DRENSEPA-446577 format. One record per residue (C-alpha): x, y, z; residue number from 0; residue in three letters. Coordinates in steps of 0.1 Angstrom, whole numbers, plus 5000, padded with zeros to 4 digits. Example, Ala and Ser with C-alpha at 12.3 -4.5 7.8 and 13.67 -1.06 7.14 Angstrom:
! residues 2
<atom><px>5123</px><py>4955</py><pz>5078</pz><n>0</n><res>ALA</res></atom>
<atom><px>5137</px><py>4989</py><pz>5071</pz><n>1</n><res>SER</res></atom>
//
This chain:
! residues 199
<atom><px>5168</px><py>4941</py><pz>4904</pz><n>0</n><res>MET</res></atom>
<atom><px>5134</px><py>4925</py><pz>4889</pz><n>1</n><res>SER</res></atom>
<atom><px>5137</px><py>4894</py><pz>4915</pz><n>2</n><res>LEU</res></atom>
<atom><px>5143</px><py>4918</py><pz>4943</pz><n>3</n><res>HIS</res></atom>
<atom><px>5111</px><py>4940</py><pz>4930</pz><n>4</n><res>LEU</res></atom>
<atom><px>5091</px><py>4909</py><pz>4931</pz><n>5</n><res>VAL</res></atom>
<atom><px>5101</px><py>4895</py><pz>4964</pz><n>6</n><res>LEU</res></atom>
<atom><px>5098</px><py>4932</py><pz>4979</pz><n>7</n><res>HIS</res></atom>
<atom><px>5062</px><py>4932</py><pz>4964</pz><n>8</n><res>ALA</res></atom>
<atom><px>5055</px><py>4900</py><pz>4983</pz><n>9</n><res>LEU</res></atom>
<atom><px>5068</px><py>4914</py><pz>5016</pz><n>10</n><res>ALA</res></atom>
<atom><px>5048</px><py>4945</py><pz>5009</pz><n>11</n><res>VAL</res></atom>
<atom><px>5014</px><py>4929</py><pz>4999</pz><n>12</n><res>LYS</res></atom>
<atom><px>5021</px><py>4896</py><pz>5025</pz><n>13</n><res>LYS</res></atom>
<atom><px>5007</px><py>4874</py><pz>4997</pz><n>14</n><res>HIS</res></atom>
<atom><px>4997</px><py>4881</py><pz>4960</pz><n>15</n><res>ALA</res></atom>
<atom><px>4989</px><py>4866</py><pz>4929</pz><n>16</n><res>ASP</res></atom>
<atom><px>5010</px><py>4869</py><pz>4896</pz><n>17</n><res>VAL</res></atom>
<atom><px>4986</px><py>4896</py><pz>4881</pz><n>18</n><res>LEU</res></atom>
<atom><px>4990</px><py>4917</py><pz>4915</pz><n>19</n><res>ALA</res></atom>
<atom><px>5024</px><py>4914</py><pz>4914</pz><n>20</n><res>LEU</res></atom>
<atom><px>5027</px><py>4924</py><pz>4876</pz><n>21</n><res>ALA</res></atom>
<atom><px>5008</px><py>4954</py><pz>4882</pz><n>22</n><res>GLU</res></atom>
<atom><px>5030</px><py>4963</py><pz>4912</pz><n>23</n><res>PHE</res></atom>
<atom><px>5065</px><py>4958</py><pz>4896</pz><n>24</n><res>THR</res></atom>
<atom><px>5056</px><py>4968</py><pz>4858</pz><n>25</n><res>SER</res></atom>
<atom><px>5066</px><py>4935</py><pz>4848</pz><n>26</n><res>LEU</res></atom>
<atom><px>5047</px><py>4911</py><pz>4825</pz><n>27</n><res>THR</res></atom>
<atom><px>5029</px><py>4881</py><pz>4839</pz><n>28</n><res>GLN</res></atom>
<atom><px>5052</px><py>4859</py><pz>4821</pz><n>29</n><res>ALA</res></atom>
<atom><px>5083</px><py>4877</py><pz>4837</pz><n>30</n><res>GLU</res></atom>
<atom><px>5068</px><py>4876</py><pz>4871</pz><n>31</n><res>VAL</res></atom>
<atom><px>5059</px><py>4838</py><pz>4865</pz><n>32</n><res>THR</res></atom>
<atom><px>5094</px><py>4831</py><pz>4856</pz><n>33</n><res>HIS</res></atom>
<atom><px>5109</px><py>4849</py><pz>4884</pz><n>34</n><res>LEU</res></atom>
<atom><px>5088</px><py>4831</py><pz>4909</pz><n>35</n><res>LEU</res></atom>
<atom><px>5095</px><py>4794</py><pz>4894</pz><n>36</n><res>ALA</res></atom>
<atom><px>5132</px><py>4803</py><pz>4902</pz><n>37</n><res>GLY</res></atom>
<atom><px>5122</px><py>4817</py><pz>4938</pz><n>38</n><res>ALA</res></atom>
<atom><px>5101</px><py>4786</py><pz>4943</pz><n>39</n><res>ALA</res></atom>
<atom><px>5128</px><py>4761</py><pz>4932</pz><n>40</n><res>ALA</res></atom>
<atom><px>5155</px><py>4781</py><pz>4957</pz><n>41</n><res>SER</res></atom>
<atom><px>5131</px><py>4781</py><pz>4987</pz><n>42</n><res>GLY</res></atom>
<atom><px>5125</px><py>4817</py><pz>4987</pz><n>43</n><res>ARG</res></atom>
<atom><px>5087</px><py>4813</py><pz>4977</pz><n>44</n><res>VAL</res></atom>
<atom><px>5059</px><py>4791</py><pz>4983</pz><n>45</n><res>VAL</res></atom>
<atom><px>5027</px><py>4791</py><pz>4964</pz><n>46</n><res>ALA</res></atom>
<atom><px>4991</px><py>4785</py><pz>4980</pz><n>47</n><res>ALA</res></atom>
<atom><px>4959</px><py>4786</py><pz>4965</pz><n>48</n><res>GLN</res></atom>
<atom><px>4974</px><py>4806</py><pz>4934</pz><n>49</n><res>GLY</res></atom>
<atom><px>4992</px><py>4832</py><pz>4954</pz><n>50</n><res>LYS</res></atom>
<atom><px>5025</px><py>4832</py><pz>4967</pz><n>51</n><res>TYR</res></atom>
<atom><px>5040</px><py>4840</py><pz>4999</pz><n>52</n><res>VAL</res></atom>
<atom><px>5076</px><py>4847</py><pz>5012</pz><n>53</n><res>LEU</res></atom>
<atom><px>5096</px><py>4820</py><pz>5031</pz><n>54</n><res>THR</res></atom>
<atom><px>5107</px><py>4833</py><pz>5066</pz><n>55</n><res>PRO</res></atom>
<atom><px>5147</px><py>4829</py><pz>5055</pz><n>56</n><res>LEU</res></atom>
<atom><px>5136</px><py>4850</py><pz>5023</pz><n>57</n><res>ALA</res></atom>
<atom><px>5121</px><py>4875</py><pz>5044</pz><n>58</n><res>ARG</res></atom>
<atom><px>5153</px><py>4880</py><pz>5064</pz><n>59</n><res>LEU</res></atom>
<atom><px>5175</px><py>4881</py><pz>5034</pz><n>60</n><res>ALA</res></atom>
<atom><px>5153</px><py>4904</py><pz>5017</pz><n>61</n><res>LEU</res></atom>
<atom><px>5155</px><py>4930</py><pz>5050</pz><n>62</n><res>ASP</res></atom>
<atom><px>5191</px><py>4927</py><pz>5045</pz><n>63</n><res>GLY</res></atom>
<atom><px>5191</px><py>4941</py><pz>5014</pz><n>64</n><res>GLN</res></atom>
<atom><px>5171</px><py>4973</py><pz>5014</pz><n>65</n><res>TYR</res></atom>
<atom><px>5204</px><py>4990</py><pz>5027</pz><n>66</n><res>THR</res></atom>
<atom><px>5222</px><py>4984</py><pz>4998</pz><n>67</n><res>ARG</res></atom>
<atom><px>5193</px><py>4988</py><pz>4972</pz><n>68</n><res>GLU</res></atom>
<atom><px>5180</px><py>5020</py><pz>4988</pz><n>69</n><res>TYR</res></atom>
<atom><px>5212</px><py>5039</py><pz>4999</pz><n>70</n><res>ALA</res></atom>
<atom><px>5209</px><py>5067</py><pz>4976</pz><n>71</n><res>ASP</res></atom>
<atom><px>5171</px><py>5071</py><pz>4983</pz><n>72</n><res>LEU</res></atom>
<atom><px>5177</px><py>5072</py><pz>5019</pz><n>73</n><res>ARG</res></atom>
<atom><px>5204</px><py>5100</py><pz>5013</pz><n>74</n><res>ALA</res></atom>
<atom><px>5176</px><py>5118</py><pz>4994</pz><n>75</n><res>ASN</res></atom>
<atom><px>5165</px><py>5146</py><pz>5014</pz><n>76</n><res>ALA</res></atom>
<atom><px>5135</px><py>5158</py><pz>4992</pz><n>77</n><res>ALA</res></atom>
<atom><px>5122</px><py>5120</py><pz>4994</pz><n>78</n><res>PHE</res></atom>
<atom><px>5127</px><py>5115</py><pz>5032</pz><n>79</n><res>VAL</res></atom>
<atom><px>5109</px><py>5151</py><pz>5037</pz><n>80</n><res>GLN</res></atom>
<atom><px>5080</px><py>5136</py><pz>5013</pz><n>81</n><res>ALA</res></atom>
<atom><px>5079</px><py>5105</py><pz>5038</pz><n>82</n><res>TYR</res></atom>
<atom><px>5077</px><py>5128</py><pz>5067</pz><n>83</n><res>THR</res></atom>
<atom><px>5048</px><py>5146</py><pz>5055</pz><n>84</n><res>SER</res></atom>
<atom><px>5030</px><py>5113</py><pz>5044</pz><n>85</n><res>PHE</res></atom>
<atom><px>5034</px><py>5102</py><pz>5082</pz><n>86</n><res>GLU</res></atom>
<atom><px>5016</px><py>5133</py><pz>5094</pz><n>87</n><res>GLN</res></atom>
<atom><px>4986</px><py>5125</py><pz>5067</pz><n>88</n><res>ILE</res></atom>
<atom><px>4989</px><py>5092</py><pz>5077</pz><n>89</n><res>ASN</res></atom>
<atom><px>4978</px><py>5101</py><pz>5113</pz><n>90</n><res>ILE</res></atom>
<atom><px>4946</px><py>5116</py><pz>5097</pz><n>91</n><res>GLN</res></atom>
<atom><px>4939</px><py>5089</py><pz>5077</pz><n>92</n><res>LEU</res></atom>
<atom><px>4939</px><py>5062</py><pz>5107</pz><n>93</n><res>LYS</res></atom>
<atom><px>4914</px><py>5088</py><pz>5123</pz><n>94</n><res>SER</res></atom>
<atom><px>4894</px><py>5089</py><pz>5094</pz><n>95</n><res>LEU</res></atom>
<atom><px>4892</px><py>5051</py><pz>5087</pz><n>96</n><res>ILE</res></atom>
<atom><px>4883</px><py>5046</py><pz>5124</pz><n>97</n><res>THR</res></atom>
<atom><px>4853</px><py>5071</py><pz>5117</pz><n>98</n><res>ASP</res></atom>
<atom><px>4846</px><py>5050</py><pz>5087</pz><n>99</n><res>TRP</res></atom>
<atom><px>4845</px><py>5015</py><pz>5103</pz><n>100</n><res>GLN</res></atom>
<atom><px>4826</px><py>5029</py><pz>5136</pz><n>101</n><res>THR</res></atom>
<atom><px>4797</px><py>5052</py><pz>5145</pz><n>102</n><res>ILE</res></atom>
<atom><px>4786</px><py>5069</py><pz>5175</pz><n>103</n><res>GLU</res></atom>
<atom><px>4753</px><py>5057</py><pz>5189</pz><n>104</n><res>VAL</res></atom>
<atom><px>4740</px><py>5070</py><pz>5222</pz><n>105</n><res>GLY</res></atom>
<atom><px>4774</px><py>5079</py><pz>5234</pz><n>106</n><res>GLY</res></atom>
<atom><px>4793</px><py>5048</py><pz>5224</pz><n>107</n><res>ALA</res></atom>
<atom><px>4812</px><py>5037</py><pz>5194</pz><n>108</n><res>ARG</res></atom>
<atom><px>4796</px><py>5009</py><pz>5174</pz><n>109</n><res>VAL</res></atom>
<atom><px>4806</px><py>4993</py><pz>5140</pz><n>110</n><res>ALA</res></atom>
<atom><px>4793</px><py>5011</py><pz>5114</pz><n>111</n><res>ASN</res></atom>
<atom><px>4768</px><py>4989</py><pz>5092</pz><n>112</n><res>ASP</res></atom>
<atom><px>4770</px><py>5015</py><pz>5065</pz><n>113</n><res>HIS</res></atom>
<atom><px>4732</px><py>5019</py><pz>5065</pz><n>114</n><res>SER</res></atom>
<atom><px>4733</px><py>5056</py><pz>5070</pz><n>115</n><res>ASP</res></atom>
<atom><px>4745</px><py>5070</py><pz>5034</pz><n>116</n><res>ALA</res></atom>
<atom><px>4748</px><py>5106</py><pz>5044</pz><n>117</n><res>SER</res></atom>
<atom><px>4770</px><py>5095</py><pz>5071</pz><n>118</n><res>TYR</res></atom>
<atom><px>4793</px><py>5077</py><pz>5050</pz><n>119</n><res>ASP</res></atom>
<atom><px>4794</px><py>5102</py><pz>5022</pz><n>120</n><res>MET</res></atom>
<atom><px>4805</px><py>5127</py><pz>5048</pz><n>121</n><res>ARG</res></atom>
<atom><px>4835</px><py>5105</py><pz>5053</pz><n>122</n><res>ILE</res></atom>
<atom><px>4841</px><py>5098</py><pz>5017</pz><n>123</n><res>ILE</res></atom>
<atom><px>4842</px><py>5139</py><pz>5012</pz><n>124</n><res>ASP</res></atom>
<atom><px>4868</px><py>5138</py><pz>5042</pz><n>125</n><res>ARG</res></atom>
<atom><px>4888</px><py>5114</py><pz>5021</pz><n>126</n><res>LEU</res></atom>
<atom><px>4886</px><py>5136</py><pz>4991</pz><n>127</n><res>GLY</res></atom>
<atom><px>4901</px><py>5164</py><pz>5007</pz><n>128</n><res>ASN</res></atom>
<atom><px>4928</px><py>5142</py><pz>5023</pz><n>129</n><res>LEU</res></atom>
<atom><px>4937</px><py>5131</py><pz>4988</pz><n>130</n><res>HIS</res></atom>
<atom><px>4940</px><py>5164</py><pz>4977</pz><n>131</n><res>GLU</res></atom>
<atom><px>4963</px><py>5172</py><pz>5004</pz><n>132</n><res>ARG</res></atom>
<atom><px>4983</px><py>5140</py><pz>4996</pz><n>133</n><res>ALA</res></atom>
<atom><px>4986</px><py>5147</py><pz>4959</pz><n>134</n><res>ARG</res></atom>
<atom><px>5020</px><py>5170</py><pz>4961</pz><n>135</n><res>LYS</res></atom>
<atom><px>5034</px><py>5144</py><pz>4989</pz><n>136</n><res>ILE</res></atom>
<atom><px>5026</px><py>5116</py><pz>4959</pz><n>137</n><res>LEU</res></atom>
<atom><px>5041</px><py>5134</py><pz>4933</pz><n>138</n><res>ALA</res></atom>
<atom><px>5074</px><py>5140</py><pz>4955</pz><n>139</n><res>GLN</res></atom>
<atom><px>5075</px><py>5102</py><pz>4962</pz><n>140</n><res>LEU</res></atom>
<atom><px>5071</px><py>5093</py><pz>4924</pz><n>141</n><res>VAL</res></atom>
<atom><px>5100</px><py>5119</py><pz>4915</pz><n>142</n><res>ASN</res></atom>
<atom><px>5121</px><py>5100</py><pz>4939</pz><n>143</n><res>GLY</res></atom>
<atom><px>5109</px><py>5064</py><pz>4930</pz><n>144</n><res>LEU</res></atom>
<atom><px>5091</px><py>5064</py><pz>4898</pz><n>145</n><res>PRO</res></atom>
<atom><px>5074</px><py>5029</py><pz>4904</pz><n>146</n><res>ARG</res></atom>
<atom><px>5055</px><py>5046</py><pz>4930</pz><n>147</n><res>PHE</res></atom>
<atom><px>5031</px><py>5060</py><pz>4904</pz><n>148</n><res>ASP</res></atom>
<atom><px>5017</px><py>5027</py><pz>4909</pz><n>149</n><res>TYR</res></atom>
<atom><px>5001</px><py>5040</py><pz>4943</pz><n>150</n><res>TYR</res></atom>
<atom><px>4992</px><py>5075</py><pz>4930</pz><n>151</n><res>ARG</res></atom>
<atom><px>4971</px><py>5060</py><pz>4899</pz><n>152</n><res>ARG</res></atom>
<atom><px>4955</px><py>5034</py><pz>4922</pz><n>153</n><res>ASN</res></atom>
<atom><px>4947</px><py>5055</py><pz>4951</pz><n>154</n><res>LEU</res></atom>
<atom><px>4929</px><py>5080</py><pz>4927</pz><n>155</n><res>THR</res></atom>
<atom><px>4911</px><py>5051</py><pz>4908</pz><n>156</n><res>ALA</res></atom>
<atom><px>4897</px><py>5036</py><pz>4944</pz><n>157</n><res>ALA</res></atom>
<atom><px>4887</px><py>5072</py><pz>4956</pz><n>158</n><res>LEU</res></atom>
<atom><px>4868</px><py>5080</py><pz>4925</pz><n>159</n><res>GLU</res></atom>
<atom><px>4851</px><py>5044</py><pz>4927</pz><n>160</n><res>LYS</res></atom>
<atom><px>4840</px><py>5054</py><pz>4962</pz><n>161</n><res>ALA</res></atom>
<atom><px>4827</px><py>5089</py><pz>4952</pz><n>162</n><res>GLU</res></atom>
<atom><px>4808</px><py>5071</py><pz>4925</pz><n>163</n><res>ASP</res></atom>
<atom><px>4787</px><py>5051</py><pz>4952</pz><n>164</n><res>GLY</res></atom>
<atom><px>4808</px><py>5021</py><pz>4958</pz><n>165</n><res>ARG</res></atom>
<atom><px>4818</px><py>5026</py><pz>4993</pz><n>166</n><res>PRO</res></atom>
<atom><px>4837</px><py>4990</py><pz>4997</pz><n>167</n><res>GLU</res></atom>
<atom><px>4867</px><py>5010</py><pz>4978</pz><n>168</n><res>TRP</res></atom>
<atom><px>4871</px><py>5031</py><pz>5010</pz><n>169</n><res>VAL</res></atom>
<atom><px>4886</px><py>5000</py><pz>5030</pz><n>170</n><res>SER</res></atom>
<atom><px>4879</px><py>4967</py><pz>5018</pz><n>171</n><res>ASP</res></atom>
<atom><px>4909</px><py>4946</py><pz>5025</pz><n>172</n><res>ALA</res></atom>
<atom><px>4897</px><py>4921</py><pz>4998</pz><n>173</n><res>ARG</res></atom>
<atom><px>4900</px><py>4948</py><pz>4971</pz><n>174</n><res>LEU</res></atom>
<atom><px>4928</px><py>4973</py><pz>4961</pz><n>175</n><res>PRO</res></atom>
<atom><px>4909</px><py>4997</py><pz>4980</pz><n>176</n><res>SER</res></atom>
<atom><px>4921</px><py>5034</py><pz>4992</pz><n>177</n><res>TYR</res></atom>
<atom><px>4929</px><py>5021</py><pz>5029</pz><n>178</n><res>HIS</res></atom>
<atom><px>4944</px><py>4987</py><pz>5015</pz><n>179</n><res>THR</res></atom>
<atom><px>4968</px><py>5008</py><pz>4987</pz><n>180</n><res>LEU</res></atom>
<atom><px>4977</px><py>5033</py><pz>5014</pz><n>181</n><res>TRP</res></atom>
<atom><px>4986</px><py>5007</py><pz>5041</pz><n>182</n><res>PHE</res></atom>
<atom><px>5009</px><py>4992</py><pz>5014</pz><n>183</n><res>GLU</res></atom>
<atom><px>5026</px><py>5024</py><pz>5004</pz><n>184</n><res>LEU</res></atom>
<atom><px>5032</px><py>5030</py><pz>5039</pz><n>185</n><res>HIS</res></atom>
<atom><px>5049</px><py>4996</py><pz>5042</pz><n>186</n><res>GLU</res></atom>
<atom><px>5066</px><py>5000</py><pz>5012</pz><n>187</n><res>ASP</res></atom>
<atom><px>5080</px><py>5034</py><pz>5024</pz><n>188</n><res>LEU</res></atom>
<atom><px>5091</px><py>5018</py><pz>5057</pz><n>189</n><res>LEU</res></atom>
<atom><px>5109</px><py>4993</py><pz>5044</pz><n>190</n><res>ARG</res></atom>
<atom><px>5132</px><py>5008</py><pz>5018</pz><n>191</n><res>ILE</res></atom>
<atom><px>5138</px><py>5036</py><pz>5043</pz><n>192</n><res>LEU</res></atom>
<atom><px>5147</px><py>5013</py><pz>5072</pz><n>193</n><res>GLY</res></atom>
<atom><px>5119</px><py>5029</py><pz>5094</pz><n>194</n><res>ARG</res></atom>
<atom><px>5095</px><py>5010</py><pz>5118</pz><n>195</n><res>ARG</res></atom>
<atom><px>5058</px><py>5013</py><pz>5120</pz><n>196</n><res>ARG</res></atom>
<atom><px>5042</px><py>5029</py><pz>5150</pz><n>197</n><res>VAL</res></atom>
<atom><px>5010</px><py>5013</py><pz>5161</pz><n>198</n><res>GLU</res></atom>
//
């Protein structure tokens, strides 16, 4: 199960280093390094610039494991309901991120250069309200799968950093920002429940 979880983490994150994988899986860095070495030797992962990615065949094999590994969770009505509620809030988050990344000027939407601090703070306030509504859903997800506490803790931490005047923690893809973590949580849920992302 540990190897499955490391490979699953790579499927969710697309590419990641040992530290990020250790945090995601709650394994030690030594354990992750050992598992990755075996996976690399068997052709399941490749290393590039200090990060690891799944090979195409490993991704296919992993996709085939989800039904077996998560059969009980897929039959857990409370967990599936929490996922359904998550999808409803996900729609609102996508709208919020659009408003974060763009701003209306002269009746047209243009890229937000984040020079208007008051505008950005209004969006961050909205994100805080959305997070409050998501708390119960996150708790239900953690109840069904305890490792999801990784998302609950880090989403809260990212929001607090944004509220403390570090706006990059809203959506910067180079950081474990709120949007980055939310996107990964969504991908995690879709994979373990066998659902497809609706663009």
